[in-house]
N, C-alpha and C positions, 0 to 999 in steps of 0.2 A: 504494499500500500504506500502511496506517495503522501508525505506530510505536507499539508497546505500552508503550515505556519513558517516555512522556510523556503528559500529560493530553490527552484528545481535545477537539477544538474543533468548533464548528458547521460549519466547512469539511470536517472529517473525516466528520461525519454526512451532509452533502450528497453527498460523494463516494461514500460507501458505498451511499447510497440511489439514486445516479444522478440527482439533481435539483440545482437551483441552490440557493445559500445563501438567496436571497430566498423561495424555496418553502418551505424549512425554517422560516424565521422566520415566514412567514404561517401555516403550519399550527400552529406552537406558539402563536402569538397567538390564533388562532381557538379552540384547545383551552382555553387559559387563560380566555378570555372566556365560553365556553359553560359551563365547569365552575365558574366564579366561584372560581378557584383562588388561594389566598394561600400562597406558600411558607412552610415551617415557620420558616425564619430570620426572615422578616418578621413572621410571627405572634408569635414570641418578642419581637421588637422592640416590636411594638404593645402587648404585655402589660406590658412593663416601662418603656417610654418615657413620660414625661410632659412635655408642653410648657408646662403651666400656662396654656393658652390656650383660649378658647372661640370657636368660629366662628359667625358670624351670616350667613345668606343670605337676601337679599331678591330679589324680582323687579324691584322698582323703588323708589327711595327719593325720595319726593316728596309733595307735598300736606301738609296739617296733621296727618294721622293718624300718619305715621311718626316725626316728632320725639318725639311723646309715648311711642310704643312703645319707641323707642331709648333715651329717658331712663330708663325703668324697667329695660331690659335692662342698660344701662351701669352704673347705680347698684348693682344687685344682683350684677352680675359683679365690680365693684370690691370690694364688701363681702365677697364670698367669696374674694378674693385671686387672682383670675384676670385675665388680659389679654383683650381683645376684639379679634378680627379680623372685618371686615365686608366682604362682597362682594356686588355687584348683578349679577344675571344678565339684565338688561334687554337688553344687546347680543346680536344673533342668534348670534354666535360663542361666546358664553359657555357655552352648554349643552354644548359639544363638549370642554371641558376641565374639570379638577377643581381650581380654585384653592384651595378649602378642603376639608379631609377628614382622613383618618387620618394623612396625612404631616406635617401642620403644626398640628393642633388635637387636643385631648383629647375633644371632643365638639361637636355641631352644633346650633344653633337654626335651624329652617327655616321661613320664612314661606310661606304658601299659594302654590302654583304656581311656587315658585322652583327646584325640582329636578324632573327627569324621574322618573317612577315607577321606571324601571329602575335609576336611580342610588340612590334611596331604598332599594330592595330590595337592591341590592349592599351598601350600608352596613349594612343590618340583618343580612344573612347573615354578615358578618364581626364581628357583635356590636359595631359601633361605636355609642357612645352618641348618641342623637338625640332631640330633642323637636320636635314640629310645632306651629305656631301657626296657627289658623283653617283647618286642613286635616285631613280624616279619612284615616288611613293605609289602604293596601290590606288586605284581609282577612287575608293571610298575615303581616302585620307587627303585632307587639305594641309599639307605639310610643306614648308619652305625647302627649296632645293638649291644648292650652290654647286655648279659645275662649269666646265669649260667647253669650248667649241672643238670637240674631238673630231667630229666628221670633217669639218671644213679644213682643220689642220692637217688631217691625214690626206685629204684630197690635194691640198697644196703640195704636200711633200712628194707624193707619188707622181703627180702631174709634172713636177720639176724633173724627176728621174726620167720620165718619158720624153718630155719636150726638149730639155737641155742636154740630156746625155744618151738619148735613144735607147734606154733600157726597156725591155719588153717582158722578160722573164723575171718577174719581181716576186720574191717570197714575202709573205706576210706571217709574222709570228704573233699568235693570239696570246692575250693575256689570260688570267684565271677564268674558269668556266663561270658564266653568269655575270661577269664584271662588265658594267655598262660602258665604261671607257673603252675597253677592248672591242665591244660590239659596235660602238660608234665609229671607232677607228677603222674597223673592217669595212663598214659601210662606205666610208670615205675612200678606202683603198679600191673597193669594187667599182664605185662610181667613177673614179679616175680612170680605171682600165676601160670601162664601158665608154666613156666620153672620147676616148682615143682609139676606139675600135679594136681593143685587145680582149680576146676571150678569157673569161675567168677560168683558172685552172685549179681545182680543189687540191691537187697534189703539191701546190706551192703554198698552202696554208698549213702551218705546223704549230706546235705548242711552244710558247716562249715563257708564259706564266709571269711576265714582267720580272724575270729572275735570270741572273747570270748563269747559274749552273744548268737550269733547264734549257736555256737558249743555246748554250754550248753543246749539250747533249743532242738537241734537235738538229743543230747545224751539222754536227759530226755525222748524224744518221743520214741526212740529205746527201752529204758528200760520198759516204759509203755506198748509198743506193745509186749513185751516178746520176741524180737528178740535175738537169741543166738549168742554171739560173745565172743572171747577171747583175742582180741587185737584191738587197735584203731590207725590207722595212721591219725593224726588230721589235716594234710595239712600243718599247720605251727605252730609255738610255741605259738602264741597268742591263737589260737583255743584250743591248749592243755590245757590251764588254764580252759577253759570252760568244757572240758571233765573231768578234775580232779574234778571240783566242783560237776558235776552231778554224777559221780561214787561214790564220798564220801558221797554225800546225800543219795545215794541208798545202802550204806554200802558195796559197792564193793571194795575189796582191790586192790591196784595198787602196784606191778605187779602180785600178786598171783592169783587174779581172772581175772583181765584184764591188759594186757601189754599196755602201751601208749607210742607213739613215735611222735616227731614233726618234724620241718624242719626250718632251718635258724640258730639256736644256738645263739639266742639273749641273753643278759646279764642274765636275770633272770632264764634261763633254768638250770643253775647249782645250783641254790639256792632254788628252790621249792622242796617239799618233796613228793615222792622221786625225786631226780635229773633226769632231762628229757634226755633220749636217743634221739638224733636228728641228723640232717645233718648240718654240718657247711658250710655256704654259705658266700662268701667274699663280704658282703653286702656294706661295706664302700669302698672297692676297685672298685666295679662296678661304684659307683658314681664318683670316681676319674677318672677311665678310660673313662667314658662317656664324661667328660670335656676335657680330653686330645685329644679324637678323634675330638670333636667339635673345639678345637683350631686349629687342623690340617686343617680343612675345612676353618675356618676363615682366616688362613694364605695362602690360596690357594694351600694347599698340599693335597696329597692323604690320605684319611682315610681308616682304615681297615673296610671291609664290615661286618664282624662278629667277635666279640670277645666273646668266650665261656669260662667262668671261671670255674675252677674245684671245686667240692664239696667234703667233706669228712665225713665219718661216725664217730660220737662222741658217745662212749658207756658210759652210766651212768646206774642208777639203775631202771628206770621206765620200761625197757624192761624185766627185771628179771635177769640181770647180777649182780654178787656179787661186793661189793665195790672194791675188789682187781683187778677186770677186767675193772674198769672204766678208761677212758682216763684222763690223767693229765690235 
């Protein structure tokens, strides 16, 4: 019998329903998850509590790209008077927990592919401030996005190889699966081929992963397979280093035998030999702008739904241009 003169417990609920406490707990958890329920007390806490902290979620912190992005984020966060918490979801188990979110930050900056769509939607449904970098949100989410002109940049780069240097067998090294930067760069690559009457050859598209070692392995395999090519669009500058290594190991001259181009224009691009023709992306400014848009949301202001930042072609010697044609 349940005593009415005291507060009921979960054990009382289980006894009345004729089930175990574990069953009651499981049913409640399932219902909360399905309904995306936030208790009123917690909602009031979220509305009033400020941690003065911004969270940043990456899938992986590595390569020459991320320090530049992080530099912009950190500088703008500090300027706005906020602390910065950073978490990498690279570990397989990381997706199963919520190290950053409404419990310890006022808002989140999320780099592409860092959070599962279900978690993004959950945060959006409780009106938690979010800004995405290099990732389009699901249709049902009205979340600000900061990204760059990947397609136009790639099209400029590949068109330069075709028009200036008469290259027609151009390899494209894809980035990580599902990475929107890679997808847009591939679209620019394909459109440049099509506009110049060059048929797309799927055998010239290989995995580069925006990673030096993966690009090196893929380039070595192309060479071992005897695939004919006269240029490589490496996907990004980190991958270009792997391409350089593989080509030099095979005694292929850059750019005489094979032209090589990158994307991002990170610091080492001008110092490798030959200096790398690439696309200059405003990486640091992307980080700064992402923080600015998040601050708008934190202040209850309207944020810009899409910020698309311009890229520019940087001519150096790896494509075949002479030193006098190189950008300053």
